[in-house]
N, C-alpha and C positions, 0 to 999 in steps of 0.2 A: 493570601489565600493558600490553603493547603495544596501541595502538589498533586495529591490524588484527585482533588476536585477539578483541577485544571485538566487532568487526563480524562476524568469522567465526562467533563463538558466536551472535550475534543471527540471522544468516542460517540457521544450523543449526536454531535453535529455530523459526524461521518455517517452514522446510521440514518439520520434524518435526510441528509442530502442524497444518499443512495436510494432511500424509499421514495423520495419525491421524484427523482429521475426516473425510477421504474414506474411509478403511478402516473405521472404527468406525461412522460414521453415514451414509455414502454422500452426504455433502454437500461441495460445493466451498467452500473458504475464500476467497470473494470478499468483501472488506470492504464494498464498496458495496452488494452484495446483502443482506448480513447487517444492515447499518445500515438499509437500505431496508425490510426486513421488521420492524424495530422501529417504524418510523413507521406502517406499515399491517400490524398483527400478523397472522401466519399461523401454522400449526402449527410447533412447535419454538421458540416464543417464549423459553422458559427457556434453551435452548442459545444463541440469539442474544444474550440479555442476558449470559450467562456469557462468551461470546466477546468482546463489547465491553468488559465489565468487566475481562477479562484485558489488553486493550489499554491501558486506563486505568491499571490497577494495575502493569503491567509496569515502568514507569519507577521506581516505588517500590522494586522489587527491585534495579534498577541502583543506586539511591541506597544501599540497605542493603549491597550487596556492595562498592561502590567508595568509599563515604563522600562522594560529591559528585555533582553533575550533570555530564553531558558539556558541553563548550563548544559553544554554538550561537551563530552570528553571522548576523544577517539584514542583508544589505548592500543590499537594495532597499527603496524606499519602501513603506509600508503600502498605499497604493492599488493599486500594481502587484501586490502579493501577493494582495490581495483579488480583483482581476480574474483573476489566474492561478488562484486557487482556484475561482472560479466557472466558468472555462473547463474546468478539470479535471473538475469535477462534471458539466458539460454533456456533455463527451466521454465520461465514464463511462456516462452514460445512453444516449448515442447509440451507443456501442460495445458495449452490453450487458455491461458488466463493466469491471473495473479491472485494474491491474497485478498485484494479488495473485491474482485469479481466473484471468486469462489468462496472466500471466507465470510465476507459481509453479506453479499446478496444471495449467493448459491446456497449457503447453509440455511439462511432464513426461508428460502423457497423449498428446502428439503430435497435439493437436487442430489441424486445419487452420484453423479459425476463430480460435483463439488465436494461432497462428503469424502469421496475417494481421493480427490486432489488435496484437500486440507489434511487428511490423514497422512498422505505422502509428504506434504510440506513439513508437518510437525515431526514426523518420524525422522526425516532427513536432517532437520535442524537439530534434534536431540542427539542423533548419532554424530553429526559434524562436531558439535560442541564436545561431546565425549572424547572423540578421537583427537581433537585439537588439544584438549586438556591432558590427555594421556601422553601426547607427544610433546608436551611442554610449550606449545605455541599459544596457549591462553592462560 
């Protein structure tokens, strides 16, 4: 199967799951919020556990369907990846949500707050890549 079709199917599944969670439960599919509610349990714990379990089990479905794992290449050193992950986590808390909540659900709802958040995410990402490339780190 063409790699773009696999990506398209994945995007459709993300959109479908986010729409169903919102329509059936009135909850926004923001991964950072769902995982955060696992750390400090609140009502809906079973739903949060099921959602995160689906994220973990999903790749096994890929393996079963395609008979192998997708190729993943990490071209940056582990310390840089760790710092990047910590910065993303910090930004997620500071921005009151992540790309799944703001980008998938918030934009679909035409939320002004989400539009501002996604514009900030994208601008920051573009500037980060630009500066890392100019500095010879990418």
